[in-house]
Backbone as CSV, one residue per row, in Angstrom:
resi,resn,N_x,N_y,N_z,CA_x,CA_y,CA_z,C_x,C_y,C_z
1,MET,66.684,-8.236,34.399,66.291,-7.443,35.534,65.584,-6.181,35.037
2,THR,64.452,-5.851,35.657,63.713,-4.653,35.265,64.077,-3.509,36.184
3,ARG,64.093,-2.339,35.590,64.404,-1.147,36.377,63.114,-0.469,36.781
4,PRO,63.057,0.141,37.942,61.849,0.858,38.349,61.609,2.048,37.423
5,ALA,60.351,2.349,37.189,59.977,3.481,36.326,60.384,4.779,36.986
6,PRO,60.856,5.726,36.193,61.208,7.029,36.764,59.991,7.680,37.426
7,ALA,60.224,8.467,38.437,59.154,9.119,39.207,58.275,9.995,38.321
8,PHE,58.879,10.706,37.345,58.068,11.584,36.504,57.089,10.779,35.655
9,LEU,57.471,9.548,35.244,56.585,8.707,34.453,55.394,8.257,35.298
10,LEU,55.649,7.881,36.523,54.561,7.485,37.424,53.620,8.670,37.681
11,ALA,54.194,9.848,37.890,53.375,11.036,38.127,52.513,11.344,36.898
12,ALA,53.082,11.220,35.707,52.332,11.485,34.477,51.178,10.502,34.331
13,LEU,51.421,9.224,34.629,50.361,8.227,34.548,49.243,8.523,35.543
14,MET,49.602,8.933,36.744,48.589,9.254,37.759,47.761,10.470,37.330
15,LEU,48.413,11.503,36.785,47.684,12.686,36.327,46.747,12.347,35.186
16,THR,47.196,11.472,34.269,46.347,11.047,33.161,45.108,10.330,33.684
17,ALA,45.284,9.452,34.648,44.156,8.720,35.227,43.178,9.678,35.908
18,LEU,43.719,10.645,36.655,42.855,11.617,37.328,42.115,12.495,36.326
19,ALA,42.785,12.882,35.257,42.131,13.699,34.234,40.979,12.945,33.608
20,GLY,41.140,11.655,33.386,40.055,10.842,32.840,38.856,10.823,33.754
21,CYS,39.079,10.779,35.061,37.967,10.805,36.014,37.239,12.137,35.962
22,ALA,37.984,13.217,35.779,37.368,14.541,35.736,36.476,14.707,34.516
23,LEU,36.711,13.921,33.464,35.927,14.045,32.257,34.639,13.237,32.303
24,GLU,34.449,12.426,33.329,33.217,11.657,33.448,32.038,12.596,33.609
25,PRO,30.943,12.391,32.857,29.784,13.266,33.013,29.134,13.075,34.374
26,LYS,28.614,14.144,34.911,27.927,14.093,36.205,26.479,13.646,36.049
27,HIS,25.925,13.793,34.854,24.561,13.360,34.568,24.486,13.016,33.097
28,ILE,23.372,12.474,32.689,23.207,12.061,31.292,22.644,13.225,30.495
29,GLY,23.444,13.803,29.629,22.984,14.793,28.660,22.347,16.021,29.240
30,GLY,21.678,16.760,28.371,20.929,17.915,28.803,21.759,19.144,29.028
31,SER,21.648,19.736,30.180,22.172,21.063,30.433,23.684,21.090,30.464
32,HIS,24.268,21.279,29.338,25.706,21.469,29.274,25.961,22.922,29.612
33,GLY,27.098,23.212,30.195,27.401,24.548,30.691,27.079,25.677,29.734
34,ASP,27.245,25.465,28.437,27.022,26.550,27.488,25.675,26.436,26.772
35,ASP,24.744,25.632,27.295,23.468,25.466,26.608,22.285,25.985,27.419
36,GLY,22.540,26.724,28.473,21.457,27.292,29.258,20.810,28.457,28.535
37,PRO,20.046,29.250,29.239,19.318,30.329,28.592,20.220,31.415,28.000
38,GLY,21.408,31.624,28.545,22.325,32.589,27.965,22.002,34.030,28.294
39,GLY,21.136,34.257,29.187,20.770,35.612,29.574,19.659,35.552,30.593
40,PRO,19.078,36.691,30.894,17.996,36.670,31.872,16.806,35.849,31.356
41,LEU,16.214,35.099,32.247,15.042,34.308,31.889,13.832,35.216,31.702
42,PRO,12.917,34.823,30.834,11.670,35.590,30.735,10.977,35.612,32.104
43,ALA,10.395,36.726,32.439,9.755,36.885,33.750,8.589,35.929,33.939
44,ASP,7.973,35.505,32.854,6.762,34.688,32.944,7.002,33.216,32.617
45,LEU,8.217,32.726,32.812,8.536,31.335,32.472,7.598,30.351,33.180
46,ASP,7.209,30.663,34.410,6.296,29.781,35.143,4.887,29.779,34.559
47,ARG,4.549,30.797,33.785,3.199,30.918,33.242,3.051,30.377,31.828
48,ILE,4.126,29.891,31.232,4.024,29.349,29.876,3.074,28.152,29.916
49,ALA,2.078,28.185,29.080,1.049,27.143,29.078,1.556,25.875,28.402
50,ASP,1.040,24.748,28.859,1.305,23.478,28.185,0.823,23.578,26.740
51,ALA,1.363,22.713,25.904,0.863,22.614,24.530,-0.590,22.156,24.594
52,ARG,-1.413,22.653,23.677,-2.824,22.271,23.617,-3.021,21.319,22.449
53,PRO,-3.308,20.053,22.741,-3.503,19.093,21.652,-4.621,19.534,20.707
54,ARG,-4.321,19.428,19.432,-5.308,19.739,18.396,-4.995,18.873,17.192
55,SER,-5.959,18.725,16.340,-5.774,17.924,15.136,-4.932,18.709,14.136
56,GLU,-3.837,18.111,13.693,-2.949,18.730,12.715,-2.562,17.678,11.694
57,PRO,-2.413,18.062,10.434,-1.937,17.078,9.447,-0.488,16.700,9.760
58,LEU,-0.170,15.419,9.562,1.194,14.966,9.805,2.129,15.506,8.732
59,ASN,3.362,15.718,9.099,4.391,16.228,8.203,5.040,15.041,7.488
60,PRO,4.765,14.843,6.194,5.267,13.641,5.503,6.792,13.502,5.560
61,GLY,7.509,14.574,5.346,8.968,14.496,5.353,9.539,14.145,6.716
62,ALA,8.923,14.656,7.760,9.425,14.421,9.117,9.046,13.047,9.653
63,ASN,8.156,12.339,8.949,7.704,11.033,9.427,8.187,9.882,8.562
64,SER,9.116,10.153,7.675,9.711,9.093,6.845,10.766,8.351,7.652
65,PRO,10.992,7.069,7.342,12.079,6.349,8.007,13.406,7.083,7.789
66,TYR,14.271,7.027,8.783,15.556,7.721,8.703,16.608,6.973,9.511
67,THR,17.852,7.328,9.288,18.974,6.747,10.030,19.715,7.877,10.717
68,ALA,20.033,7.680,11.993,20.811,8.652,12.765,21.831,7.893,13.601
69,LEU,23.061,8.316,13.515,24.161,7.686,14.251,24.192,6.174,14.031
70,GLY,23.931,5.760,12.786,24.012,4.355,12.414,22.820,3.502,12.798
71,ARG,21.787,4.121,13.368,20.605,3.366,13.779,19.402,3.808,12.948
72,LYS,18.610,2.839,12.498,17.438,3.144,11.675,16.209,3.345,12.561
73,TYR,15.422,4.367,12.237,14.199,4.685,12.962,13.035,4.710,11.975
74,VAL,11.899,4.167,12.400,10.694,4.173,11.577,9.592,4.836,12.402
75,PRO,9.352,6.130,12.157,8.327,6.843,12.929,6.924,6.288,12.667
76,PHE,6.070,6.419,13.680,4.668,6.057,13.520,4.075,6.913,12.408
77,GLN,3.216,6.297,11.608,2.586,7.009,10.482,1.204,7.543,10.825
78,SER,0.785,7.325,12.040,-0.491,7.841,12.521,-0.418,7.858,14.043
79,PRO,-1.342,8.572,14.673,-1.354,8.556,16.135,-1.483,7.116,16.636
80,THR,-0.585,6.728,17.514,-0.491,5.347,17.990,-0.305,5.345,19.501
81,PRO,-0.956,4.420,20.220,-0.710,4.358,21.667,0.788,4.148,21.941
82,TYR,1.295,4.891,22.900,2.714,4.808,23.250,2.867,5.232,24.697
83,ARG,3.549,4.425,25.483,3.872,4.781,26.872,5.195,4.123,27.221
84,ARG,6.166,4.944,27.601,7.490,4.428,27.969,8.045,5.244,29.124
85,ARG,8.887,4.586,29.910,9.636,5.265,30.966,11.110,5.239,30.594
86,GLY,11.775,6.327,30.905,13.198,6.419,30.611,13.719,7.793,30.983
87,ILE,14.836,8.157,30.379,15.509,9.411,30.695,15.114,10.503,29.704
88,ALA,14.758,11.665,30.253,14.518,12.867,29.451,15.698,13.807,29.669
89,THR,16.073,14.512,28.615,17.066,15.570,28.692,16.450,16.801,28.040
90,TRP,17.202,17.892,28.017,16.680,19.102,27.389,17.741,19.738,26.509
91,TYR,17.263,20.567,25.579,18.185,21.328,24.754,17.782,22.792,24.763
92,GLY,18.773,23.670,24.679,18.528,25.091,24.877,19.032,25.977,23.760
93,ARG,19.820,26.977,24.132,20.156,28.048,23.191,21.029,27.615,22.026
94,LYS,21.768,26.501,22.149,22.584,26.044,21.011,21.714,25.787,19.785
95,PHE,20.445,25.428,20.011,19.536,25.107,18.911,18.442,26.158,18.731
96,HIS,18.372,27.127,19.643,17.325,28.148,19.603,17.344,28.869,18.256
97,GLY,16.190,28.881,17.586,16.061,29.554,16.298,16.451,28.711,15.100
98,LYS,16.997,27.528,15.337,17.385,26.654,14.221,16.200,25.786,13.812
99,PRO,16.193,25.317,12.561,15.062,24.501,12.098,14.976,23.149,12.817
100,THR,13.761,22.754,13.119,13.506,21.428,13.679,13.199,20.479,12.515
101,SER,12.985,19.215,12.819,12.632,18.231,11.789,11.323,18.582,11.100
102,SER,10.455,19.306,11.789,9.173,19.712,11.207,9.325,20.904,10.273
103,GLY,10.489,21.545,10.296,10.705,22.750,9.511,10.438,24.019,10.299
104,GLU,9.833,23.887,11.478,9.600,25.038,12.346,10.925,25.437,13.004
105,ARG,10.987,26.644,13.496,12.163,27.103,14.237,12.028,26.651,15.688
106,TYR,13.133,26.139,16.236,13.122,25.717,17.636,13.036,26.942,18.540
107,ASP,12.089,26.891,19.474,11.914,27.956,20.461,12.097,27.319,21.832
108,MET,13.204,27.628,22.483,13.502,27.002,23.778,12.504,27.401,24.868
109,TYR,11.673,28.423,24.602,10.671,28.851,25.569,9.261,28.382,25.210
110,ALA,9.143,27.492,24.243,7.864,26.848,23.930,7.872,25.472,24.601
111,ILE,6.715,24.878,24.746,6.620,23.564,25.404,6.610,22.502,24.304
112,THR,7.813,22.168,23.836,7.979,21.241,22.716,8.957,20.134,23.079
113,ALA,9.051,19.147,22.163,9.920,18.006,22.418,10.414,17.391,21.122
114,ALA,11.486,16.631,21.258,12.018,15.820,20.164,11.867,14.357,20.572
115,HIS,11.388,13.547,19.638,11.209,12.116,19.886,11.596,11.362,18.628
116,THR,12.105,10.157,18.786,12.595,9.398,17.634,11.481,8.841,16.757
117,ILE,10.334,8.427,17.345,9.320,7.742,16.535,7.899,8.276,16.650
118,LEU,7.593,9.131,17.619,6.244,9.694,17.679,6.025,10.561,16.441
119,PRO,4.806,10.572,15.896,4.560,11.356,14.678,4.822,12.843,14.904
120,ILE,5.199,13.515,13.835,5.386,14.969,13.861,4.325,15.585,12.973
121,PRO,3.507,16.512,13.520,3.416,16.858,14.927,2.499,15.896,15.672
122,SER,2.743,15.800,16.954,1.853,15.057,17.846,2.039,15.613,19.251
123,TYR,1.307,15.062,20.177,1.322,15.563,21.549,1.560,14.404,22.504
124,ALA,2.231,14.709,23.618,2.511,13.674,24.618,2.483,14.301,26.005
125,ARG,2.065,13.492,26.966,2.148,13.899,28.371,3.464,13.358,28.901
126,VAL,4.256,14.238,29.513,5.536,13.856,30.106,5.437,14.105,31.597
127,THR,5.734,13.070,32.386,5.657,13.159,33.846,7.030,12.887,34.434
128,ASN,7.497,13.808,35.276,8.755,13.626,35.997,8.460,12.657,37.143
129,LEU,9.085,11.487,37.107,8.778,10.447,38.093,9.328,10.746,39.485
130,SER,10.271,11.684,39.601,10.814,11.985,40.923,9.987,13.010,41.691
131,ASN,9.237,13.872,40.976,8.462,14.889,41.696,6.974,14.908,41.322
132,GLY,6.562,14.084,40.362,5.164,13.993,39.974,4.664,15.097,39.054
133,ARG,5.507,16.072,38.721,5.072,17.143,37.814,4.825,16.574,36.422
134,SER,3.786,17.094,35.772,3.385,16.578,34.470,3.022,17.737,33.551
135,ILE,3.397,17.626,32.277,3.058,18.643,31.281,2.690,17.960,29.972
136,VAL,2.054,18.726,29.077,1.750,18.257,27.725,2.672,19.025,26.777
137,VAL,3.412,18.272,25.948,4.337,18.867,24.988,3.873,18.581,23.564
138,ARG,4.313,19.413,22.652,4.082,19.193,21.220,5.377,18.649,20.634
139,VAL,5.311,17.468,20.025,6.483,16.849,19.404,6.638,17.453,18.012
140,ASN,7.765,18.159,17.794,8.006,18.789,16.500,9.434,18.579,15.996
141,ASP,10.178,17.664,16.646,11.567,17.439,16.254,11.944,15.982,16.482
142,ARG,13.067,15.569,15.895,13.581,14.207,16.059,14.750,14.201,17.031
143,GLY,14.863,13.126,17.758,15.914,12.943,18.747,15.266,12.341,19.977
144,PRO,15.962,12.105,21.012,17.415,12.100,21.142,17.986,10.812,20.547
145,PHE,19.196,10.863,20.116,19.807,9.711,19.465,20.852,9.047,20.362
146,HIS,20.489,8.876,21.620,21.307,8.181,22.610,20.444,7.074,23.201
147,ALA,20.972,5.886,23.269,20.180,4.716,23.677,19.508,4.882,25.035
148,GLU,20.130,5.587,25.964,19.565,5.690,27.310,18.500,6.778,27.435
149,ARG,18.264,7.572,26.401,17.301,8.672,26.478,16.062,8.364,25.639
150,ILE,14.896,8.823,26.118,13.679,8.580,25.338,13.053,9.850,24.782
151,ILE,13.418,11.020,25.317,12.831,12.273,24.829,13.767,13.426,25.171
152,ASP,13.838,14.397,24.270,14.528,15.663,24.532,13.457,16.731,24.618
153,LEU,13.516,17.535,25.660,12.518,18.566,25.884,13.112,19.951,25.676
154,SER,12.263,20.908,25.382,12.709,22.293,25.318,13.132,22.726,26.725
155,TYR,13.900,23.793,26.776,14.339,24.337,28.064,13.136,24.626,28.957
156,ALA,12.095,25.269,28.391,10.916,25.632,29.184,10.197,24.391,29.716
157,ALA,10.115,23.340,28.908,9.458,22.110,29.363,10.234,21.487,30.516
158,ALA,11.555,21.434,30.394,12.381,20.881,31.478,12.262,21.744,32.735
159,TYR,12.200,23.051,32.552,12.027,23.971,33.677,10.721,23.667,34.414
160,LYS,9.627,23.540,33.650,8.328,23.275,34.275,8.278,21.913,34.959
161,LEU,9.063,20.957,34.446,9.114,19.629,35.071,10.102,19.583,36.237
162,GLY,10.863,20.651,36.424,11.732,20.760,37.586,13.086,20.070,37.480
163,PHE,13.603,19.894,36.260,14.922,19.260,36.177,15.932,20.016,35.318
164,VAL,15.677,21.289,35.093,16.586,22.040,34.229,18.000,22.089,34.814
165,ASN,18.147,22.201,36.109,19.487,22.251,36.709,20.169,20.892,36.717
166,ALA,19.405,19.835,36.880,19.981,18.485,36.892,20.388,18.038,35.486
167,GLY,19.709,18.542,34.463,20.034,18.182,33.085,19.284,16.983,32.561
168,SER,18.856,16.103,33.448,18.104,14.927,33.020,17.203,14.473,34.155
169,ALA,16.194,13.696,33.793,15.261,13.173,34.796,14.638,11.892,34.271
170,ARG,14.238,11.054,35.181,13.499,9.848,34.815,12.043,10.262,34.633
171,VAL,11.488,9.928,33.465,10.132,10.370,33.116,9.310,9.233,32.534
172,GLU,8.009,9.491,32.461,7.113,8.651,31.679,6.565,9.522,30.556
173,VAL,6.589,8.980,29.344,6.072,9.665,28.166,4.875,8.872,27.663
174,GLU,3.729,9.553,27.513,2.532,8.905,26.988,1.950,9.739,25.860
175,ALA,1.781,9.106,24.705,1.191,9.799,23.550,-0.243,10.184,23.872
176,ILE,-0.634,11.359,23.428,-2.025,11.803,23.560,-2.678,11.587,22.215
177,LEU,-3.676,10.730,22.194,-4.351,10.389,20.937,-5.527,11.313,20.687
178,PRO,-5.793,11.656,19.421,-6.942,12.517,19.118,-8.235,11.809,19.496
179,ARG,-9.225,12.599,19.862,-10.526,12.035,20.247,-11.440,12.002,19.075
């Protein structure tokens, strides 16, 4: 014969289940509570210009094959046609001022991006599919390393695309090839 579980055990199990639900993310990546601007926004955030595509030598170290989180990536070795739709997220002050894969310092107020395989440096047009806003970013970092994401944008880029508060958006990314 089995005895009924004590009431405190049932209550503990219910609280554990509820706590697990509270830990579910509300969106995919991006704006985590402590990764926003961290202070007053620059007054001219709306006026930050898109990246201007120009011919730049590729960074050999940043374009070598690499492994991240157990997955191997082989970046393009030259400008290559690329167009994909997927999820974009953004990164902010946690990385502000830290080195990117290109060796440059990350500036959350520049119009830049991280991509797993586009050459560094290169340029891409990113379009927010929910509102039609489009910008040109300079790819100078590697990431995102999550299967459901295709690009990580700077805070300013996400702001201009209109999804900084949501943390993520469905986008189209198209490489801009030199003429």
